[in-house]
N, C-alpha and C positions, 0 to 999 in steps of 0.2 A: 200177448199175455199181460194180465193186469199187474201193476205194482203191488207190493205187500201193504202199502198204506196210502192214505189220501195225499194228493199233491195240492198244496195251496198255491194259487197263482194270482198274480197281479198283471193286468193287461194295460199297456200304455201306448196310445196312438192318438194323434191329434185329429184324425178323421173320424168323426162320430160313427158314420155308417160302417166303416171298416172295423172299428173297435167293437161296435155292437154286433156286427156279423160274426166276428171271431168268438165273442162271448156266447152268442146263440149256438154256434157250431159246437162249442164245448159243454154247453149247459146240460146235455143228456148223458154225459160221461160220468158214471157213478164214482170214479176214483179221483175226479178233479173237482176242486172247490175254488171258485173264483171269489176272492175275498175283497177285491177292490179294482177300480179302473182309474186311469189318469189320462191327461191330455198333453203332457209335455215332460221333458226330462227332469225339471225341478220337482214336479209332482211325483215322478218315479222315485227320486231319491227320498223325499219325505215319506212316501207310503212304505217304502222298503224299510226305512229306519224305524217306523212306527209299528208295522205289522209283521216284518220279517218273514216274507213268503218263501216257499221252497223254490219257486221259479218266477222270474220276471220275464214276461213276454213283451218285448218292446220294439217299437219302430226306431229308425235312426234319424230321419229328417223331421224335426219337430221344432216349434217355436220356443222362445225363452231359453231353453237349454236342449241341445240335441241328445240323441241316445248315446252316442259315444262319450260325450262329456259326463252324462249321468252315470254311465257304466264305470268310468274312471273314478268318480267320487265314491260310488258304492264299493268298489274294490279297495280304495284307500281307507275306508272306514272299517274294513274287516268283516263286513256282513257275509254270511255264508250263503246268501241267496244266489242261486244259479241264474245266469243271464242268457236268454235265448233271443237273438235278434230276428225280427220278422220284417223283411223289407221288400220293396218292389225292385230294388236295384241289386244286380249281381256285380257291382263295381269292386274290382280286386283291391283297391286301396281301402275301401270301407271294410271288406272282409278281413284283410290282413291287420288293419288297425284294431278291429273288434277283437280278434284273437290275441293281439299283442297286449291289449288292455286287460284281458282276462275273461272275455265272454266265453260261454260254454257251448254256444251253438249259433248257427246262422242259416235261416231258410228263407225262401221267397214266399210272398203272400199268395201265390197261386198254387201252393202245394195242396195235395189232396188231404182230406181229413185223416186217413190212416197215417200218412207221413207226418202230419203235424203232431199227432198223438205219439208216434214213435220218437219224434224230436223231443217232445216234452218229457216223456218217460226216460229217455236216454240221459238228458242233461240232469234230470232229477236224481238219477241213480249214479251220477258221477262221471258219465262219459262226455266226450266232446262230439257234437253232431253237426255235420254240414249236409244240407240238402244235396240231392244229386246234381241239380243244375249249378248250385254254388260251388261244389267240389270241382265240377268240370270247368267252370269259369276260372277258378283259382289255378287249376292245373294248366289251363291254356295260357293264362297270363304269366305264370312263373316258369313254364316249361318243365316243371318238375312233377313227378307223381306224388299225389297227396297220400302219404303212407300213415301219417300220425293221426289222421282223422277217421273216425268210424262213421261212415256215411249212413249206415243203417241202424246204428245203435246196437250192433252185435257184441255179445260178450266174447271173451277170449275163447271159452269152450265152444260157443256157437260157431266161431270162425274155424275152429279145428274140425268140427263136425261138417261144416259147409265144404271145407277143403277136401275131405274124404268123400263126401257125396259127389263132388265134382270129378273125383277120380274114378267114380263108378262103383264104389264099395257099397254093399247092402248093409242094412242096419246091424245085422249080426256081426259082420266083420268090423264095422265102426266101433261097436260095443267092445269087441275083443281088443282092438288096437288102443282104445282110450281107457280101457279097464273100467268101464261103466256098464250099467244094465241096458238091455235092449229098450226097456220102457223109458229110460232116461234119454236114450238116443232119439226115440220117437218124440219125446217132449221137446228136445232141442230142435228137431226137424220142424215141428209145428211152429215153434217160436220164430225160427228162421223164415218160414213161409209168411208168417204174419208181419214180420218186420220189413222184409224185402219185397213182398208181393209176388215172389217166385212160386209158381204152382207146380212145375214139373222139374225133373232132373236136368233137362237141357237148359232151362232158364236159370236154375240155381248154379249150373256150371258156368254160364256166362257171367253171372253176378260175382262168382268166386274169382273169375279171371279179371273182371273189372277192379276188384279189390286187391289184386296181386297175390291171391292165396294159392 
């Protein structure tokens, strides 16, 4: 589902081909506006202070100033920009440090376009987003189930609907239990499919199980 307003984005990556590839991938998305690009953490800080984007899409390993250092400065200055790290590394130390600093999301560079868009929309709307591979790596490294991170950007209500779908309830029953209309249930179900990529009830049930619902 599309967000209610445009999302202004700054992309920062020291590899020109990767940065330009990300920009090209997002260029045809009508609700995303790429307002600037940068090559290092220092430029990320300067651009965010000057342009105040909704989302900063940033690499970690960069010259002059890395992404973690830039994120720390951005948070200390009180900017409301949401920070989404896009990295080739699923290093647990990087992930944990990014979240500790106050990053709003972390995905790997090999994610599909739909997942990248879900990540951007989720962090723009105030959620914390970890890509599936990132969440799995973090869970494996810590030995703990990652419960506080919404890996698909699902809202609280969408999680409730997903849990009931997983239990085998039809739309009419879900509507009754949640005191909402059947049309609203159908809308939530469509949003859940879009965000998770789950096409049928069995797949959605597996996703619900993975999320601990």
